[in-house]
C-alpha positions, 0 to 999 in steps of 0.5 A: 354505616347509615345511622339514619337507616339503622335508627329509622325503624326504632324511632318509628316503633317508639313513636307508634308504641310509646312504651316500647322505648323504655328499657332497664339496665342492670349491673350486679357486683359480687364479692371476691376473695378480699374485701377490697375487690369485686366483680361487676357483671353488666350482662354482656361482660364481667369486669374486675374492680377494686378499691383505689390504692389510696384507700387500701386497694392494690391498684391493679384493677379499675376502681369505682371512680374509674368505672364512673369516669369511663362510663361518662367518657364512653357515653360522650364519645359514642354520643358525639360520634352519632350526633356528628353522623346524624348532623352530617358533620365529617370528622377526622377524629373525636376523642373524649377525656374525662378527669375527676378530682376527689379528696380521699380524706372524705372517703376514709372518714378522716375529715367530716368537712371533706365530701365523699366522692368527686368534687369536680369532673371535667370532660374534654372533647378534641374534635378534628372536623376541618370542614365544619363551620363554627355553627356546626361545631356549636350544634355538635357540642349542644346536641352531644351534651343534650343526648349523652345519657351519662352526662345528663344523669350526672347533671340531673341526678335521678331519684336513687333508692336503696334497699337492704335485704 
Protein backbone atom coordinates (compact mmCIF):
# COMPACT_ATOMS: atom_id res chain seq x y z
CA UNK A 1 0.00 0.00 0.00
CA UNK A 2 1.29 3.44 -0.89
CA UNK A 3 0.20 5.39 2.17
CA UNK A 4 1.48 8.70 0.82
CA UNK A 5 -0.65 8.29 -2.31
CA UNK A 6 -3.71 7.47 -0.22
CA UNK A 7 -3.20 10.44 2.10
CA UNK A 8 -2.13 13.03 -0.51
CA UNK A 9 -5.63 13.97 -1.74
CA UNK A 10 -6.85 14.11 1.86
CA UNK A 11 -4.02 16.41 2.92
CA UNK A 12 -4.50 18.57 -0.18
CA UNK A 13 -8.21 18.93 0.58
CA UNK A 14 -7.61 19.70 4.25
CA UNK A 15 -5.09 22.38 3.29
CA UNK A 16 -7.34 24.00 0.67
CA UNK A 17 -10.55 23.60 2.75
CA UNK A 18 -9.40 23.85 6.39
CA UNK A 19 -12.80 23.06 7.93
CA UNK A 20 -13.07 19.81 5.98
CA UNK A 21 -10.60 18.10 8.32
CA UNK A 22 -12.95 18.34 11.31
CA UNK A 23 -14.85 15.18 12.24
CA UNK A 24 -17.18 14.08 15.01
CA UNK A 25 -17.11 10.53 16.33
CA UNK A 26 -19.90 9.12 18.47
CA UNK A 27 -20.45 6.09 20.62
CA UNK A 28 -23.81 5.25 22.16
CA UNK A 29 -24.33 2.86 25.05
CA UNK A 30 -27.70 1.23 25.67
CA UNK A 31 -29.06 -0.65 28.65
CA UNK A 32 -29.22 -4.44 28.57
CA UNK A 33 -31.27 -6.84 30.71
CA UNK A 34 -29.09 -6.48 33.81
CA UNK A 35 -27.54 -3.47 35.54
CA UNK A 36 -24.06 -4.90 34.97
CA UNK A 37 -24.05 -4.92 31.15
CA UNK A 38 -24.71 -2.74 28.13
CA UNK A 39 -24.16 -2.59 24.39
CA UNK A 40 -21.91 0.06 22.82
CA UNK A 41 -22.66 1.15 19.26
CA UNK A 42 -19.79 2.98 17.56
CA UNK A 43 -21.58 3.30 14.23
CA UNK A 44 -19.73 0.52 12.43
CA UNK A 45 -19.95 -2.19 15.08
CA UNK A 46 -21.77 -2.95 18.31
CA UNK A 47 -19.82 -4.29 21.27
CA UNK A 48 -21.09 -5.93 24.42
CA UNK A 49 -19.63 -4.53 27.62
CA UNK A 50 -20.16 -5.24 31.28
CA UNK A 51 -18.92 -4.38 34.71
CA UNK A 52 -15.59 -5.98 35.65
CA UNK A 53 -15.84 -9.16 37.72
CA UNK A 54 -14.14 -7.28 40.56
CA UNK A 55 -17.21 -5.04 40.95
CA UNK A 56 -19.89 -7.67 40.33
CA UNK A 57 -19.80 -8.32 36.59
CA UNK A 58 -19.75 -11.82 35.15
CA UNK A 59 -16.32 -11.37 33.57
CA UNK A 60 -17.51 -12.70 30.21
CA UNK A 61 -17.30 -9.46 28.21
CA UNK A 62 -15.00 -6.47 28.04
CA UNK A 63 -15.31 -3.90 30.81
CA UNK A 64 -14.98 -0.18 30.15
CA UNK A 65 -11.35 -0.28 31.28
CA UNK A 66 -10.65 -3.01 28.71
CA UNK A 67 -12.24 -0.84 26.03
CA UNK A 68 -10.17 2.20 27.04
CA UNK A 69 -6.91 0.22 27.02
CA UNK A 70 -7.96 -1.45 23.77
CA UNK A 71 -8.57 1.94 22.17
CA UNK A 72 -5.08 3.07 23.19
CA UNK A 73 -3.51 -0.18 21.96
CA UNK A 74 -5.32 0.01 18.61
CA UNK A 75 -4.50 3.68 18.08
CA UNK A 76 -0.83 3.23 19.05
CA UNK A 77 -0.51 0.15 16.83
CA UNK A 78 -2.04 1.72 13.72
CA UNK A 79 -0.24 5.02 14.28
CA UNK A 80 3.13 3.31 14.66
CA UNK A 81 2.53 1.25 11.51
CA UNK A 82 1.51 4.33 9.51
CA UNK A 83 4.41 6.42 10.81
CA UNK A 84 6.89 3.65 10.01
CA UNK A 85 5.47 3.46 6.48
CA UNK A 86 5.60 7.24 6.03
CA UNK A 87 9.19 7.36 7.33
CA UNK A 88 10.26 4.47 5.12
CA UNK A 89 11.28 2.38 8.15
CA UNK A 90 10.92 -1.27 7.19
CA UNK A 91 9.56 -3.34 10.06
CA UNK A 92 9.18 -7.06 10.44
CA UNK A 93 6.87 -6.74 13.42
CA UNK A 94 5.21 -4.08 15.53
CA UNK A 95 3.22 -5.10 18.56
CA UNK A 96 1.73 -2.84 21.21
CA UNK A 97 0.69 -3.96 24.69
CA UNK A 98 -1.16 -1.61 27.03
CA UNK A 99 -1.45 -2.36 30.75
CA UNK A 100 -3.35 -0.35 33.33
CA UNK A 101 -3.55 -0.57 37.11
CA UNK A 102 -6.37 0.55 39.36
CA UNK A 103 -7.69 -0.19 42.82
CA UNK A 104 -11.34 -1.24 42.73
CA UNK A 105 -11.80 -0.05 46.33
CA UNK A 106 -12.18 3.45 44.84
CA UNK A 107 -14.75 2.34 42.29
CA UNK A 108 -16.80 0.54 44.94
CA UNK A 109 -16.66 3.52 47.31
CA UNK A 110 -14.91 1.51 50.02
CA UNK A 111 -12.19 4.10 50.50
CA UNK A 112 -12.35 7.80 49.75
CA UNK A 113 -8.54 7.85 49.73
CA UNK A 114 -8.38 5.53 46.72
CA UNK A 115 -8.92 7.24 43.35
CA UNK A 116 -11.58 6.00 40.96
CA UNK A 117 -10.01 4.96 37.66
CA UNK A 118 -6.60 4.02 36.39
CA UNK A 119 -3.66 5.08 38.52
CA UNK A 120 -1.15 4.18 35.83
CA UNK A 121 -1.18 3.08 32.20
CA UNK A 122 1.89 1.63 30.46
CA UNK A 123 2.24 1.25 26.71
CA UNK A 124 4.93 -1.15 25.49
CA UNK A 125 6.04 -1.17 21.85
CA UNK A 126 7.90 -4.18 20.48
CA UNK A 127 9.35 -3.13 17.15
CA UNK A 128 11.48 -5.42 15.02
CA UNK A 129 13.19 -3.31 12.38
CA UNK A 130 16.63 -4.86 11.79
CA UNK A 131 17.67 -2.28 9.19
CA UNK A 132 16.60 0.79 11.18
CA UNK A 133 19.12 3.10 12.79
CA UNK A 134 18.84 4.30 16.38
CA UNK A 135 17.88 7.74 15.03
CA UNK A 136 15.11 6.27 12.87
CA UNK A 137 13.72 4.31 15.81
CA UNK A 138 13.82 7.41 18.02
CA UNK A 139 11.97 9.33 15.28
CA UNK A 140 9.41 6.52 15.04
CA UNK A 141 8.85 6.67 18.81
CA UNK A 142 8.56 10.46 18.87
CA UNK A 143 6.17 10.69 15.91
CA UNK A 144 4.04 7.76 17.06
CA UNK A 145 3.48 9.43 20.42
CA UNK A 146 2.94 12.80 18.71
CA UNK A 147 0.27 11.54 16.27
CA UNK A 148 -1.50 8.86 18.34
CA UNK A 149 -4.93 10.41 18.98
CA UNK A 150 -5.79 8.33 22.06
CA UNK A 151 -2.31 8.77 23.60
CA UNK A 152 -2.51 12.54 23.13
CA UNK A 153 -6.08 12.63 24.48
CA UNK A 154 -5.03 10.81 27.65
CA UNK A 155 -1.89 12.94 27.98
CA UNK A 156 -3.77 16.21 27.49
CA UNK A 157 -7.38 15.55 28.45
CA UNK A 158 -9.97 17.59 26.53
CA UNK A 159 -12.76 19.54 28.18
CA UNK A 160 -15.34 16.97 29.23
CA UNK A 161 -18.94 18.19 29.33
CA UNK A 162 -21.80 16.16 30.78
CA UNK A 163 -25.48 16.70 30.05
CA UNK A 164 -28.37 14.96 31.78
CA UNK A 165 -31.70 14.88 29.93
